[in-house]
Phi, psi and omega in degrees: 000146185225148174242129183268131179234124184277150172235134179210158176236145180224153175215119182230105175227075181055033177226163177292134183262133173239117186238143177232149169217150185245138181272123177254156186257137173240136179279172175303138189236141173286157175220157177218121171254125190225145170241102184286337183061028180270085182061020177201150175257009180287146176263158177227153178229140176269008177225136185293349182288347189236141178235102180279152173254170181294145174296143185230136173265126181251153175093025179119166184287165173273114183270359178277106184228004183243122348278346182202163178277359179244142181205158180280258178066048182067022168290162179302313169235287169220168176240157179267123187258134184229139167204158000271171176233148185285161175286315179257155180302135178228132179285356182258351182247112183194164167261134185241138181229122189228143168219161178242136175274134187274317184206309188281149175288156184204161173246143170255127185248338180199159176230130182231154176192166177234135181228149175218135179248151172280174183301327182252013183278177181290138179246358180251130186233139170233143178238126177226161180226169179285355183296332175237023180071025180063029184279324186234159178283127169288324177199155176214141183201171180242132175276111187271341181245160183243152170074013177216150180282138173248135181261131181237139175225120184248111175292139177223164177228087174244104190252150172054050175273152179199149173046045183224170174255128179250133182230134175248134176237134176245115180262147176223145179199185184068042176277143183290319178209181185289350180267359179291135186240160176223129176268140174244135183209137170053059175278133182215146171241128190233151179178207182226138172273129184276140175288157177260130175272109181273151179289343182217162171241108184269129180271330174199160174215124184217161180209153177206158178281140184212101177055046179081001176242170177244120179263124179247140180221144173208164183221142175247147176263337171200157177220144179222115177062026182281144181251307184197163172250127173259123179271125181240148182230148179215153175258351184227007181068009181243309184254113182253142179235136178291131179241000179168168178227154175229129181291133179275171186272345176092281183227108179218156174234000178246178183283131178233132181257144179228157179212151177211140180245122172272106188283342183219065179289149177289166180295150176084217184267135172238147179250135182235145172214163178251135169258119185263114187244133177261179186288347177268002179088356177285152182207163169215163180241151179264168177295135181292155169244163179240144179225135181237138175258108185295335182287345181266359175285135174294144181291129179238130181205160174275129178208121000281161177213108017298152184251166177288153177289346183254343181209133171245125185247137177245140165267109187218082178303137179060029182260017185297331180254014177285152176262126183239140172226154180231131179213161180283174179295336178272358176099001180287133181287141179243117179288146182205166173251139185253138174226128177253138177246174186288348182267006181086016178264143175240126182250124176259117184248102182302147178299323174235148180303139182283142172280161180300141178155190179260135178230164178228134172255128177257126182247125179229129176196130173051044178087351178270137178220122180230146175248117184254126183276136182232134175253126173248112186286000000 
């Protein structure tokens, strides 16, 4: 099984942008979400699909504070020390470890951790998870030795999970007194991220401006059970709206070309992506591309030019939120005060009067970047 990830490069400097991206394949990948407890309770993940939160102690504060809640004692680096623990099992006293899956489906295959008890610490351990609402023990055991770390690995079979939060809880009890401690070290949840079976394999997706319209083209090298392509457009790369559909070929093993014309794109830069839908209703989306129509950019110019040594004025309609910089021909930045008027003019007033020479004003807005040459006599 393969997951396609696009790569693309873009260049937009007041010209029509033509962008291409190629889908590369990634195989099914293992993952590890870990809480090392090395002077931190933060979790880390070696796969972008998972976002761990900090480990949390439930059922009251940690009273072990002398000299610190972290200590060595044959831990991998250090271990996190906790007290007190109850004499009898309590569903309210535990260490909790949580992560959230972002998008891809995954399997959990094992849970690992290291524990160490003091001479008077808790020796009874229960492990539960959110898979059954913490109702039953995933495992339970007794720590028979004191003063040394014990390594535990629990095989599990949690398959085809997605878009959910997974939580592991480690309970401890049967402590001799309130001074009994338990060390936590190297807690990990391990498994595999599942690949996505896409209805198509796209070799490229590109777009360009054409007589005030946007022409989109893409090609597939094979299709399986594909139904349609939904073309989506956005102005901010966040909110996409469907603007049309193209019927897919269904079952192919050769190259098939497709095209779509956006007859009324908005001014400036538009972002496009394809939603690939199969006949079972499953879908995925590709990485967006951007297309700009240079004829729809408002004219921006220095006027007058040559300019005064005390003020440089731009005619820049709708430029109130544009970012402007001023620098000399050698690249040195020139500080200035900016004033916008109701007529669409932007006035750059240097802190000190400019000496004679060539200057450049850089205008940036919505992906557009222009360098305007200014002469000061």
